[in-house]
TILUMTI-970396 format. One record per residue (C-alpha): x, y, z; residue number from 1; residue in three letters. Coordinates in steps of 0.05 Angstrom, whole numbers, plus 5000, padded with zeros to 4 digits. Layout:
BEGIN
X	Y	Z	NUM	Ala
...
//
This chain:
BEGIN
8865	6350	8457	1	Met
8927	6307	8457	2	Glu
8935	6254	8403	3	Phe
8979	6192	8401	4	Ile
9004	6167	8334	5	Thr
8987	6094	8325	6	Leu
9031	6044	8289	7	Ser
9001	6013	8227	8	Asp
8963	5949	8240	9	Trp
8934	5893	8199	10	Lys
8887	5856	8247	11	Arg
8849	5884	8307	12	Ala
8802	5858	8360	13	Val
8748	5908	8380	14	Ile
8714	5897	8447	15	Lys
8646	5931	8458	16	Val
8612	5928	8525	17	Gly
8540	5926	8547	18	Ser
8540	6000	8565	19	Gly
8555	6018	8493	20	Ile
8508	5967	8461	21	Ile
8450	5979	8510	22	Ala
8461	6049	8539	23	Pro
8394	6048	8575	24	Gly
8408	5981	8607	25	Gly
8359	5943	8562	26	Ile
8351	5933	8487	27	Lys
8405	5939	8434	28	Cys
8412	6010	8408	29	Ser
8447	6038	8347	30	Ser
8463	6103	8384	31	Lys
8536	6084	8394	32	Tyr
8543	6020	8353	33	Thr
8530	6052	8286	34	Leu
8595	6092	8286	35	Pro
8632	6029	8308	36	Ile
8601	5990	8251	37	Ala
8621	6045	8202	38	Ala
8692	6042	8228	39	Phe
8694	5966	8221	40	Ile
8667	5971	8149	41	Thr
8719	6023	8129	42	Glu
8775	5983	8160	43	Cys
8754	5921	8122	44	Ile
8748	5962	8058	45	Asn
8821	5983	8069	46	Arg
8843	5910	8073	47	Gly
8847	5904	8148	48	Lys
8818	5847	8188	49	Glu
8770	5857	8247	50	Ile
8744	5811	8301	51	Ile
8688	5838	8345	52	Leu
8680	5817	8418	53	Val
8611	5839	8438	54	Ser
8574	5839	8504	55	Ser
8500	5854	8508	56	Gly
8462	5789	8503	57	Ala
8432	5794	8573	58	Val
8414	5867	8563	59	Ala
8380	5849	8496	60	Ala
8342	5792	8528	61	Gly
8317	5838	8583	62	Leu
8278	5878	8532	63	Ser
8231	5819	8522	64	Thr
8222	5803	8596	65	Gln
8192	5863	8632	66	Pro
8179	5822	8694	67	Gln
8254	5816	8705	68	Leu
8271	5889	8693	69	Leu
8263	5913	8764	70	Lys
8292	5850	8796	71	Lys
8360	5867	8826	72	Asn
8385	5797	8842	73	Asn
8370	5753	8783	74	Arg
8385	5679	8790	75	Ser
8437	5644	8747	76	Ile
8383	5607	8708	77	Pro
8347	5673	8696	78	Glu
8412	5705	8670	79	Lys
8426	5645	8627	80	Gln
8356	5647	8598	81	Ala
8363	5722	8584	82	Leu
8429	5708	8549	83	Ala
8397	5654	8507	84	Ala
8340	5700	8487	85	Ile
8385	5759	8473	86	Gly
8440	5724	8435	87	Gln
8402	5722	8369	88	Thr
8379	5793	8380	89	Met
8450	5816	8391	90	Leu
8474	5782	8327	91	Met
8416	5812	8288	92	Ala
8432	5880	8316	93	Ser
8503	5877	8290	94	Trp
8489	5841	8225	95	Ser
8441	5894	8200	96	Arg
8499	5943	8192	97	Phe
8541	5901	8145	98	Phe
8537	5878	8073	99	Asp
8586	5821	8087	100	Phe
8571	5758	8128	101	Pro
8578	5757	8204	102	Cys
8596	5694	8242	103	Ser
8585	5677	8314	104	Gln
8633	5645	8363	105	Ile
8611	5630	8434	106	Leu
8669	5615	8482	107	Leu
8676	5596	8555	108	Thr
8739	5596	8597	109	Tyr
8739	5521	8588	110	Asp
8754	5534	8515	111	Asp
8813	5576	8536	112	Ile
8839	5529	8591	113	His
8838	5466	8548	114	Asn
8897	5469	8500	115	Arg
8864	5426	8447	116	Lys
8801	5469	8447	117	Arg
8843	5532	8450	118	Phe
8880	5511	8386	119	Val
8814	5492	8354	120	Asn
8785	5560	8369	121	Ala
8847	5592	8339	122	Lys
8840	5552	8275	123	Asn
8766	5569	8270	124	Thr
8780	5644	8277	125	Leu
8833	5639	8224	126	Lys
8787	5605	8175	127	Lys
8730	5654	8188	128	Leu
8776	5712	8171	129	Leu
8799	5676	8108	130	Glu
8726	5668	8087	131	Leu
8715	5743	8092	132	Gly
8668	5743	8151	133	Thr
8665	5787	8212	134	Leu
8673	5740	8271	135	Pro
8631	5763	8330	136	Ile
8653	5732	8395	137	Val
8617	5729	8462	138	Asn
8619	5689	8525	139	Glu
8573	5629	8524	140	Asn
8532	5656	8581	141	Asp
8476	5607	8569	142	Thr
8516	5549	8599	143	Val
8577	5579	8634	144	Ala
8556	5600	8704	145	Thr
8626	5623	8722	146	Glu
8624	5674	8666	147	Glu
8561	5707	8693	148	Leu
8588	5709	8764	149	Lys
8659	5735	8753	150	Val
8673	5733	8678	151	Gly
8682	5793	8633	152	Asp
8691	5806	8560	153	Asn
8751	5851	8570	154	Asp
8795	5792	8589	155	Asn
8760	5748	8537	156	Leu
8778	5800	8484	157	Ala
8851	5794	8505	158	Ala
8848	5718	8496	159	Tyr
8815	5727	8429	160	Val
8869	5777	8408	161	Ala
8921	5725	8425	162	Met
8882	5670	8389	163	Leu
8877	5713	8327	164	Ala
8949	5737	8331	165	Glu
8923	5809	8327	166	Ala
8966	5871	8323	167	Asp
8917	5915	8362	168	Leu
8865	5907	8417	169	Leu
8813	5963	8419	170	Ile
8771	5968	8482	171	Ile
8710	6012	8475	172	Cys
8682	6044	8537	173	Thr
8645	6107	8559	174	Asp
8704	6148	8584	175	Ile
8763	6176	8546	176	Asp
8814	6126	8574	177	Gly
8853	6113	8638	178	Leu
8854	6172	8686	179	Tyr
8898	6183	8747	180	Asp
8834	6185	8789	181	Ser
8759	6176	8776	182	Asp
8739	6231	8727	183	Pro
8666	6223	8749	184	Lys
8685	6242	8820	185	Lys
8745	6287	8809	186	Asn
8739	6343	8758	187	Lys
8815	6352	8760	188	Asn
8829	6280	8741	189	Ala
8880	6275	8685	190	Lys
8879	6228	8626	191	Leu
8940	6182	8620	192	Ile
8953	6179	8545	193	Pro
9010	6127	8547	194	Val
9024	6069	8594	195	Val
9093	6040	8580	196	Glu
9088	5985	8632	197	Lys
9030	5957	8672	198	Ile
9051	5950	8745	199	Asp
9020	5957	8814	200	Ser
9015	6033	8808	201	Ser
8970	6026	8746	202	Ile
8925	5974	8779	203	Tyr
8918	6018	8841	204	Ser
8881	6073	8803	205	Ile
8830	6026	8772	206	Ala
8759	6021	8797	207	Gly
8703	5972	8788	208	Asp
8644	5978	8742	209	Ser
8584	6018	8766	210	Lys
8540	5993	8709	211	Asn
8488	5943	8733	212	Ser
8490	5906	8666	213	Ile
8565	5906	8655	214	Ser
8610	5855	8689	215	Thr
8674	5894	8679	216	Gly
8707	5959	8699	217	Gly
8773	5995	8689	218	Met
8808	5940	8729	219	Lys
8787	5886	8680	220	Thr
8809	5930	8622	221	Lys
8878	5937	8652	222	Ile
8880	5861	8664	223	Glu
8862	5852	8591	224	Ala
8916	5901	8569	225	Ala
8967	5864	8611	226	Lys
8951	5798	8577	227	Lys
8953	5829	8507	228	Ala
9016	5871	8516	229	Thr
9058	5814	8542	230	Val
9048	5777	8476	231	Val
9064	5839	8435	232	Gly
8995	5869	8423	233	Ile
8984	5944	8432	234	Asp
8920	5957	8471	235	Thr
8880	6021	8469	236	Ile
8820	6046	8509	237	Ile
8774	6095	8474	238	Ile
8709	6131	8488	239	Asn
8659	6098	8440	240	Ala
8605	6148	8458	241	Thr
8644	6199	8417	242	Lys
8639	6181	8344	243	Ser
8698	6225	8324	244	Glu
8747	6179	8359	245	Val
8736	6129	8303	246	Phe
8752	6182	8251	247	Asp
8816	6196	8288	248	Tyr
8833	6121	8288	249	Leu
8823	6117	8213	250	Leu
8875	6173	8207	251	Asp
8923	6135	8253	252	Gly
8911	6180	8312	253	Lys
8888	6160	8382	254	Leu
8852	6202	8432	255	Phe
8850	6157	8492	256	Gly
8900	6112	8527	257	Thr
8950	6065	8496	258	Ile
8983	6009	8534	259	Phe
9047	5996	8496	260	Lys
9065	5925	8476	261	Lys
9125	5892	8508	262	Asn
9189	5899	8469	263	Glu
9206	5827	8485	264	Asn
9139	5791	8482	265	Pro
9128	5721	8506	266	Ile
9101	5667	8460	267	Thr
9027	5654	8454	268	Ala
9037	5586	8486	269	Lys
9071	5617	8546	270	Lys
9016	5669	8551	271	Met
8966	5612	8552	272	Trp
9005	5578	8606	273	Met
9010	5641	8647	274	Leu
8938	5666	8644	275	Tyr
8893	5610	8619	276	Ala
8921	5546	8648	277	Leu
8902	5535	8721	278	Pro
8958	5516	8770	279	Ala
8948	5451	8809	280	Asn
9005	5456	8858	281	Gly
9067	5492	8882	282	Lys
9142	5478	8876	283	Ile
9186	5516	8924	284	Ile
9258	5528	8902	285	Val
9321	5556	8933	286	Asp
9355	5621	8913	287	Ser
9405	5586	8867	288	Gly
9349	5554	8826	289	Ala
9310	5619	8825	290	Ala
9371	5658	8799	291	Lys
9383	5606	8745	292	Ala
9311	5610	8722	293	Ile
9304	5685	8725	294	Gln
9372	5708	8702	295	Lys
9399	5653	8658	296	Lys
9336	5625	8625	297	Gly
9350	5556	8655	298	Ala
9304	5497	8663	299	Ser
9282	5476	8733	300	Leu
9323	5417	8758	301	Leu
9306	5373	8819	302	Pro
9368	5396	8856	303	Ser
9339	5465	8867	304	Gly
9273	5441	8895	305	Ile
9264	5445	8971	306	Ile
9190	5431	8980	307	Asp
9126	5410	8944	308	Ile
9055	5432	8960	309	Glu
8991	5402	8933	310	Gly
8978	5341	8890	311	Glu
8988	5345	8815	312	Phe
9000	5300	8755	313	Lys
9052	5299	8701	314	Lys
9039	5352	8648	315	Asn
8998	5395	8695	316	Glu
9014	5467	8710	317	Ala
9047	5487	8775	318	Val
9070	5552	8805	319	Glu
9143	5560	8824	320	Val
9159	5598	8888	321	Tyr
9224	5624	8917	322	Leu
9231	5613	8991	323	Lys
9260	5679	9017	324	Asp
9270	5678	9093	325	Ala
9200	5659	9118	326	Asn
9164	5685	9057	327	Asp
9145	5652	8991	328	Leu
9149	5695	8927	329	Arg
9118	5672	8862	330	Leu
9170	5674	8807	331	Ile
9146	5628	8751	332	Ala
9094	5580	8725	333	Lys
9105	5519	8683	334	Gly
9086	5449	8662	335	Ile
9118	5394	8703	336	Thr
9145	5330	8675	337	Gln
9138	5293	8742	338	Tyr
9079	5286	8789	339	Asn
9079	5310	8861	340	Ser
9095	5241	8890	341	Asn
9154	5232	8844	342	Glu
9180	5302	8859	343	Leu
9178	5289	8934	344	Lys
9226	5231	8923	345	Lys
9275	5268	8878	346	Ile
9273	5339	8906	347	Gln
9342	5364	8923	348	Gly
9375	5309	8883	349	Lys
9420	5313	8822	350	Lys
9389	5296	8755	351	Ser
9436	5236	8747	352	Asn
9404	5206	8809	353	Gln
9333	5206	8783	354	Ile
9336	5138	8750	355	Lys
9365	5104	8811	356	Asn
9311	5135	8856	357	Ile
9250	5126	8812	358	Leu
9273	5068	8770	359	Gly
9265	5109	8706	360	Tyr
9287	5175	8676	361	Leu
9232	5214	8641	362	Arg
9274	5277	8632	363	Thr
9330	5310	8669	364	Glu
9288	5373	8677	365	Glu
9228	5379	8723	366	Val
9204	5437	8680	367	Ile
9238	5452	8614	368	His
9252	5525	8601	369	Arg
9208	5523	8539	370	Asp
9149	5506	8584	371	Glu
9168	5555	8639	372	Leu
9143	5627	8640	373	Val
9170	5680	8688	374	Leu
9122	5722	8729	375	Ile
9132	5796	8738	376	Asp
9110	5814	8809	377	Asn
9113	5889	8800	378	Glu
//
């Protein structure tokens, strides 16, 4: 058994999926959650802070609705109803383990996309930790249809880790970590203990979830790790069906996989721009502008723009593409200070010409470097 030594941490987000909470597919069980709860309690006793991101509301709700158990294709209203029924059961299942108060936060991706609500959620988490509670976060599946169709708590946990300015993201699953192939199909599959950088080769070995209740898989765990590591948060995957892994963690040892945090992390705001803020259009730039953005940390000026695609407003997010021969390559994302109609008039022009063309000068930069985040295409 190979162990990795973990750096000391102060605040962690622990994500627990439906397969751990309801291993039989229905009803909350203490089979695997009791050791997790004991780990959380001991961490808090040691002065550390924990935020729990927990799936399982739909699975809990199923235990009360036997007529829906054998139904393979449940409707969105049925799933939302199950989530509404199961949410209180899920909270009760966790709360029984602790002698300190638990608090519930239900989030949707709208809460992540909207900057004002994003900051509000951040402030709420901070205050709940100050009050000595265990925040328990889940998707608001009772109203957010998108979450039930394509959402997952792995990526939500990464957003929560960013919101909470955590040091560590712990993703609990039912296998030991990331393998070089599917260990359930290949007995010779090898565990990858350390991932220094998440690139296309790492994504290529990830599969999808085979759990009928779960909405995630190894792919979503890697996506979550990517989000967390770029802002400087180490991310680990552990097998929560083995209680001893939590004893190891308390000793600062990891049996599993660690995705190492970036040495030069981006800011939380840029992470929000990159992953949470939807892009409403495209700006295509020439090689000179691309080089200045990528190599020199420059702002995007109108002189380097050669084309505009889509309709967008001032202060909306846009993607920046380099036109290379006949191909377009995504290189950055940022918040534009001019709308699409304005940019069509000033593209290719010098900044000192903007006022004469538009009749006003908002800024000399189309996208300021502080609101521009580079995209790694590897």
